[in-house]
N, C-alpha and C positions, 0 to 999 in steps of 0.2 A: 585302432589308429596305429600301435605298434607294428602289428604285423601287414598293414600297408608300407610302412617305411622300412621295415627291417629285411635285408636280404636272408630268406630260410633255404638252406639247399636242401635238408631232409625234412618233410612234413610230417616228422613224428614226434609226439610227445610222450612223456613220462609223467603221471599224478599222482600223488599218494596222501593216503588223510582223506579219502574221496567220500566216506560213507556209503550211501547206496547210489551216489552218483546223479541225482536228480538234479543237486545243485554242485556245479562245478565251474573251474576255470578252463577246462578244456573240451568240454560237449559239445558246443558250439560247432567247435572246428571239426570234431569227428562229424557230426551229422550235416551240417552244411557246407563244408569245404573239403569233405573227405580225407581229412587227416587220419593218421593212424595211432595207434598208442598202447600204452600200458597203464592200468589203474591199479592200486594196492590199496587196501586197508585192512586191519587187525580184526574186524569183525567177519566169521563166516557167514552169519546172515544178512551183511550188506553186501559181500560178495555172490551169494546165492541170488541175491534180489536180483543184480546187475545181470547175471548169467541168464535170470528168466524174464527178463527185460527184450523186447524184440530189437531194440539197440544192439543186441549183441549178436545177433547174427545177421543183421543190417549192415553191419559196419565193421572194419577191419580193428577191433579191440581183444586185448588180452586182458584179464581180469585174476588178480591173484590175492589171495588173503595171507599176510605175514603181518608180523611187529616188526617194524623196521627200526634197526639199529647201526649204529655206524661200522659194526663189525660184518651186519650181511647185506647192505644196502647195495654194494658193487656186484655181488653175487647174486642178488635179485634181476638186475638189470641184465647181467651176462646170460644166465640161463635163459631169459626169455628174448634172447637174440637182440637186445639192444646196446650197441655200443658207438663210440664215436660221436660225430657232429648230430646232434637233433636239433628241432626247432624249440622247443618247450619243456622245461623242467620246474614243476609246480610243487611246491613244499608247503605240507599245512597238517604238522602231527601235534600239537599243542604241548609242545616239550622240547624234545633235543633237536629241533630244527636248525640251529646254528651247528651243533658237532654232525650232525647226518649231510650237511652240506660239506662242511669241511672235508669229510671225509670220501666224498664221492670224486672218483677219478676217472671210471671207464667211459662216461660221457660227457660230452662239451655240448653245452645246450646255447642256443644264439641267445634266447631269453630265459631268465630266471625269474619266476613269482614266487615268493617265499612271504609267509604270513610274520610280521612282527609285531609284540607286545607294547602298544604304545603307551601303557602304562609306565613304562621305566622313562618315558620322557626323550626328548628331541638330542640329547648330549651325554647321557650317562653310557658307556658301552660295557654292556652287562649281557648276561646269558644263566640260567640256571644251570648247576652242575650236571655234568653228564651222567645219567643213571639208565644203564639199558631196558629197565624195567620202570621206566618213568610214565604214571599217568597221573594227569593233572588234579583228576578228583581225588586220588589218593595221597598227592604230594602236599594239600594242603587244602582245609576244609572251604576256604574261599574260591578255588577252581580259575584264581586269577594269577597264580603262581606257576608260569611256564613261558618257554621260548625264549626270545633274546631282543634286545631294543634294536631298533634301527640304526642306530650308529655302531653297534657291535657287528650286524649282518653287513653293513657299508665298508667296515674294515676287511671283514674275510672277504667279500666282493672285490674290494683293490687288489689283496693278493693272490686271487684268480684270476685278475684280468677282465673285472667287470665294472659297468658304469652304473649307477644309480641315476633312473630317469623318472622317478615320480613313485606315488603311492595312492591308493585308492581313497574315495571319498569317505569311505566307512572307517578307515586308519585302524586297518590289519594286514594289507598285502602291500608288499613292497616291489619293485619291477628294477630289473637289472637286465642291461644288454652287453653283451662281447665289446670289448673297447674296440676291436676292429670292426665290429658291425655296426658301430653308433652313427646313425643317419644325422648327415648336416643340419636336418630340422629339429634336430634334440640335444639338448645341451645336457651334459652330466653336472649333476646336483650334489651338493652336500646335504648331509642330513638333516640339519636343521632350514635347509630350504624345502626339504622333499616331505618333511614331517608334517601328517595328519593324527591328529587326537585321536582316541577309540570315540566313536558317536555311539556305544552302546554300553549298556551297565548289566553286568551278569555277576558282580561279586555275591556270596552267599556267606550267610551266618552259619555257625556250628549246626544248626538244626536243618541246612539246605535251603532255608529259605532266602529268596533274594534281599539283598542288604542295601541296595541304591547308594553305595558307597560315594562320596564325592570324589574327584579326580585326587585330589590331594590325600586323601585317606586312604586311596589304593594305592599311591606312590609310598606313601609311609609304611604300609603293611609290607609290601614287597621288599623295602629296603630293610625290613627287619628280618629276613629270611636269608638263608646261604646264597650267595651269587657269586660269579666268577668274572673277574673284570678281563676285558679283551683289551689288549693293546692297540690303539689307535693307528 
């Protein structure tokens, strides 16, 4: 729907945190619409899988193994030849998502798809503190301490010149469009209007067993841990 309405000048994407790329936000565009792009993941095994998939020679895609930080993200894009206007940036690294998007300045995506942590709720403007070596399984045994709230990402988006246009039904991806490219058929939303609670339960006990915590219990746990409050 977004891509039918938003004017895309360059059909190029960047997506990171793709795992083995079998489930992703950009694969359909690569295979069915002949987009090109760069995918990045921190696992060498995942990138090897992609490079052995027929998709890698059948389509114009680059795959790089890297652990993304705010210090290296712009260089990763530049040395792969992707700078300036692009169609889509998809961010899903289960950790420093806010800080990495804040640091990106060598590309200007028409559309940004970024993971938010719905457990922070629709009003709190918070993110986990920046840690260049952040891995959510190590940051806290629950595996739900990561990322940023929708409201924090909204504040960052506004500072970068993007409008919030919605969230997916699973309650984990938010969609932003450049202000100047926002179609008349779409309305810029406030976080409280766009927010969708997460429809999945992945919190774990100290032994790694699924705990099936209530939303209230998840929120209470997260707010007992270190958080950075972002000005709205």
